[in-house]
N, C-alpha and C positions, 0 to 999 in steps of 0.2 A: 676727638673723631674729628678728621679732616672734612671740610665740608665741599669743599670746590672739586669735583670729580674728576679726574686721569681717565684716556680714551688714549688705546692704547694701538696700532695699527700693527697686525701681524703679516709675517713676509719671511724670505728665505732665512733670516737671522734669529727668527724670534719662533721658528713650525715646531721644533720638537718638544715632543709632551713636557720634558724637563724645563724650558725654556720658559713655556706658559706658565705651568706651576712656578716658576721662580717669579716671574712677571705678577704672578696672582698676590703672592705673598710680599711683593714691592709695595702694593698699594693701586695697581689696576683696578678701576670698577667697571670698565668696559673695554669689552674687545671688539676691534673693527677688523671685518674683512671684507676685503676688495674684491667684488665679484668684477673688473675690470681688465686682470689679469690670468693668465691659465683657462683652462675650459671649465666647463659648469661641473661637469663630475667630481675633477680635483675639488673645486669649490665645495661640491656638498661634505665631500670625506671629508674636506677639514672644517666645516663650521659643524659636524658630528662629534670630532676627535675636540676641537674648543669646549661644546658643550660638556662632553663626559670628564672633561679635566677640570672645569671650573662651572662647575652645577648651579652657583650660587650668583654669579656675573652675569651682566647682562651681553648681549652678543651684536653687535651693529651690523648688518651687510649693507654693502655701498653699492650699488649697481650705475653703472658709467653714463646712462643719458646717451646725448649725442656726442659724448668726449671724445675726440679724433687721438688715435693714439700713434706710435712711432715703434715699428718694430724695435725688438731689443737692441743696446749698445754692450750687453754684456755687464757683468759683475766688474768688471775694473772701468774706472771713469774713462772717458773720449776726450780728449781735448778740441776745442772748436774756437779757433785764434780767427781776431778781428780781422777779414777782409779776405779770407780764406773760400773758395767758392765750392760750392756744396749742389746736388743734385736729389731731388725728392720724387720717390717713384712711386706710385700706389702696387703695393704686393705684402701678403698674407702670409706670416709662418719666417719671414726672411728676416736676417737680422740686418740691424742698420750701423754703417762704418762713418768715419768721419768725412768723407767722401760720395757717400752714397746713403741717404736716410728714407728708409722706406715707410712708407704710412698704409696702414691698416683702414684704410675707407674710400669705397669705391665711390666714383665720380666726384669726387672734391677737386682734386689740383687741376682738374679743365675749368674750374671756376674762376681761378687765381690770375689776375690782373698784372702787368708790369708796375712796379712799386708797391704790392701788400706787402703788408707785413708778417712773420710768422714767428711766434716766440715758441721755446722750447720749455715743458717742465711748467716750471712758476714764473718764467719771463726772464730769468736771469740769462738766457742765450737768444737770439734775437736773430732773426736772416731779413733780407729781403727780397723778391721775385726779381731777377734779372733776366730771364728767357719766360716763354712760356710753350708749351707744346705738349707733345706725350710726354713728355717728363720736362718737371722745371727746376732751369736753372738759379740758385740764388745765393745771396752773398752774406757772409755774416758780420753783422754791424754791432752787437755786443758780444763779444768772447765768454767764453767759462767752459767747463769738464761738466760732462752728460754720462749717466750710465742707465743701466735698466730700461724699463721699455715709459717713458716721459709722457705726459700728454703732448698737442700740438695745439697750441690756439691761432687759429683761422680768423680772418675777417667774420664781423656777425653774421653779414648776408649770406656767407654759406652755409651756417648752422640753422636752416630754416627746421630741421627736424621736430616734432612733436613729441612729447612722455604721454608714453614709455616708446621708446625705439621699438625695431622688432629684435633686436638684439635683447632691449630691457624684458620684453613680452618672454622671451625663451628661458630668462633667468627667474625671473619673476613665476613661471609655472614650475619650474623644477624646486623653488622653495615655497610653495603653499604649503605643504606639508611637512616643513620643516620646521626647529623649535630655534627660533629667535627672537626678541622683542623689538629693535630699531631697524628700520629702514631707510639707509641715507639715499636720499633720491639727488643724482647730478644736473643741475642747469635748471633750475626750476623758473619757470618764467609767468607763471601764473596762478590765480586757485585753480584754474580749471588742470592743469598738468597734475597738480596733487589729486584731484578727484578722481583724474584717469586712471594713474598710478592704482590707486587705494580700489578702485576698482576690478582692475585688472588681479592684484592680488588676492582679493577678497579675504582679507584676513582683519576683522575686526579688533583682533588682540594684541597688532601689530602695529608699534609708533608709526608715525609716516615723518621723518626727518630733512627738512627741503634745506638743500646748502644753495645759499644766496651766493651768486657768483658771475653777475651777470648785470646790464643795466636795467633789462626788461625787470629783473628780481626786485631792482633797488626802487624802480618805478611803481610797481605793484606792491610793495612789500607789505601795506597792512593786509593784502588780499588774500597775499600766499601764507602771511600767518595766520589769520582766521581759518583757512584750512586745513592747516597743517599742526602736526602734536608737538611738533619741536622743533627746532633750527640749526645750522652750521654756518658759521662765517669762513665762508673756501677763504681764506685771503691770497690763495696763489693765484686761481686766474680773476678773481674780483681785484686785484692788482696790475692783469694782464690787460684786462679790457676798460679799465677804467682809472681815470691817471693813478698815479700811486700815490699821490699827497694824500687824495680822499683816502684811502683802504683807514688810517685809525678812526676817522672821523665815522665811516661806515659803520664800523667793528660796535663802536659807541651807540649808535641808533640804533642796530641791531639786537645790539645786548636789550637796550631800553626798552626798545616796542616788546621784545618778547618775553621779559618779564611783565609787563604791563599785561600781556594775553597769559599769564600764567604758562607760558613756553620756557621747557629748558633752552637754553642757546650754548654752544660748543664755539669754541673757537679753535681756529683749527690754522696749520702750514705753517713751517719753520717756527715752532715756538724755541726750539731748541736745536737748531739745524747744523751748528756747529760739532755736538755732539756725537751726529753719526760718525764721526771718526777723532775726535778728541775726546779727553777724559774730560773735561771743564768746560762749560758753557761760555758765551760773551759776556759782558757786563750787559750788554743792551739788552740780550735774550732772556737774562734774570730779570731785568728792566720790564720788558715785553709779558712776560707771565704775571709777574705782580700786580701790573696796570690791569693786565685780563681779570684777575682776582677781585680788585678794586674795582672794577667797573661792575660785579655783578655778575661775571659768566656762570652758568652752572656747572661747564668743564673745558678743560684745557686738552686737546689732542696732539699726541705725537702721531708720525706719518713715517717717513724714511727712518728719522733715529731711532724706530723701532724693529721697523719692517728691514731696512738692510744695514744698520749700524753695526758699529764694532762689539757694543756693550749694551743691550738693551736694557736689561735691568738696571744698571745703573744710572742709564738715562732718566727711567721711571723713579728711581730714588733721589735722583737730583731735584725732578719737578716736585715730589710730593716734599723736599724739604724747603723750595722755593714757596710752594702755596698756602706750608705751615705758616712761614712768618708773614707772608702780606697777608694771612687771617687775623693773625694778631695786630692788625692795624685796621682793621676792615670798620668802618662807619655803621657798625649794627643799628644805634638808636636813629640816626639820624637819619638812614634809609628809611627804615621802615616810617619815620613821620613824614619822611617824605613822600611817600607812597600813599596820601588817604585815598579813601574812595573815590575821590572828587576827580583823582588823577587815573583811575584806573577804567577799561577801555568799555566807550558807553554803548557802544554797538553789538554786545555780547547778549545772549541772549538773557530773557527773566532769570531762568534756572543759574548759568554763571553768574549775573547781578545778586542775587541773592546769596550765593556761596561766597563770593567776592566781600556784601557786605558781613557773612557772617566769621570770615575767614579773618577780617579787619577785624570786628569786635575780639576774636579770640587773641589777635596779635596785643591790642591795648588792654586787654585784660590780664596778660601772661605779664606783660610789661609794669603794667602799675601794682601786681604784684608779687612780681621776682618769681616767678614759676620755675620748675626745675625745669618742665618740659612741655611741649605743645604734642597732642595726641592725635592724630586723624585717623578716626575708620573710615576705610574707604575701600571699595571694591573696584574700580576704577584705576585709581590713583588722582583723582581730577583734585578731591580734598588738599591732601598733599602738598603737589604742586601749588594750588591756591595759595594757602599758608606761604610756603616756602618762597614767594617772591617778596615775601615782608624781609627775608634776609633777618628773621630774630638771633639772638646770641643764644637762646638754649636749644636742646635738641630737639627735632620736630622727629616722631616717634609714629611712623605709618602701622596700621594695624588692618591688616588682610587678610583674605582668606583667597588669594588670589596669587598663584606664585610666579606666572608671568606677571604681574602687576609689579608685586615686589622685585623683580629683578629690574624692570624698568626704570623702577626710580633710583636705580644705579646711577642713573642719567640725570637727576634733580640735584641740588643743591641741599646739601644739608638733612636728608630722610634717612631716617634709619628704618629697616622695615622688621619686623614680626609679623609671623603667620598663626593664622584663627581657625580654628573650626569655624561654619558660618552661625552667627549670633542674631537672632533677630529683631530683641528690644534694645532699645538703648539703655533700661539701666543694666543687663548683663551685660553688654557691651564696654560702659564703664567701670562695672567692678572687673571687669577679667583685665583692662586696660591697666588698672590700680595694679592688681597683683601682677603682671608681668614688671610693669617699672619698676617693683619692688625687688622682686628677683632679678631681673639684668642690672640692679646697681642704678636705674637712670631716676631714683626716689628713694624715700624714708620716711618713715614715718613722723607726719608732721609739715611735709613737703607741699606748697600746692602745685598742681597742676591743672592743663585745660584741654578738655577731650571736645572734639568736633565730628558731629555726626547726622547722619539724616535719621528722620524720624520716621514711624510708619506713615503715617500721612503726605509726607513730604515726596516721595519716591526717591529710586536709588540713585535719579542726577542731581539730588538738588541737595545739599550741605543746610540743613536750618536750625540744628541747634549747638548749643556751646555750653557747656559747662564748665564752672569753678569748682575741683573738689580737692581737698585736703587730706593728704592719705595718712589713712588710720592707722 
């Protein structure tokens, strides 16, 4: 079983029912739907169609936050050469050209000053403002090709919107009754941002994923993680808004902290970018994906590669091969040994500390006795995610009565879900776990397994019991 998950972004190249089915078969664990493009009814229709086609996979909905986008350049690459002059114009529903780039946001161009930098997409193309007024003149300082509706990165002083934005609220209200598991929130800068979005969505069953892509997000990283259910290392905007040489180190820090808090962490942006049009990735991209796996990332994400690429399925197959090979070299024993209880976050609640202690004991027992599986009996998924942070070499099996929880765990490292009708007593849960592991081939007679669960006295939010069971 592959432990590190694969997230694939759905777009024009992967939107058909046939292509979605092929992607699921190729190894996608989470489908990402961006609500930054197109109208809300079209996004809802796509979400429902993806859910019907992939009922067992997780769906991540990505809302734009205060991100500013250009009008569409179309599906063919438009070159912007160094030294060329262009014009920025506020307009909605109009396409962009090399000579005239439309900006889909009111009252932002008037705030630009001479000499300000504007980055297009993930920063490969950059402009400098040479004229201000009703329209803004700019000169290309870093050239390249653009297509689709790329984001525009303007000076941070202009991006003063709080979350959720008015546009986000419309999307959240439309999504409130839809069936999805993860909400990715762009440009999160504080724990307050996370709680504000959570309050508007009013869906305790949906995981809130904070995208870390600003200097404020880095400064408030611990606070954001405490309030979030999962994280994304959004390297595109992160590399534009901070010195690009800092991005690899920030990625490692975000992954490390997320794991300490038992939060799934997705590494995103340009992982196999060349495969948008090429048949094979570059050696640097292969190394990048492998290093994300070795850093302990819960998932790696494909963006334009599957949204607008020439062969989305081949890209997923390639990603799967790279991840599996990297996992063969993952330092499972050293990783868990280095994540002792003393290294877990001290500011967590008592329930979280008890769960951390119990899952730490479960990991040690499983390692000492060469258990064939770690079993987490969980309603919310918290127990399974808590043991997942130890990155054990044996499978983690989550037994849950909750379908949404099972899907959410598709974004977590190394967890295989099994559904069960609710069982109240721990003896019944353990018996069920043993039966299921034998039936599914995880265990046979004589094998040791470790089971974690909450007792009737501990409460639903606390994992306070661990048992070693020898399969009869």
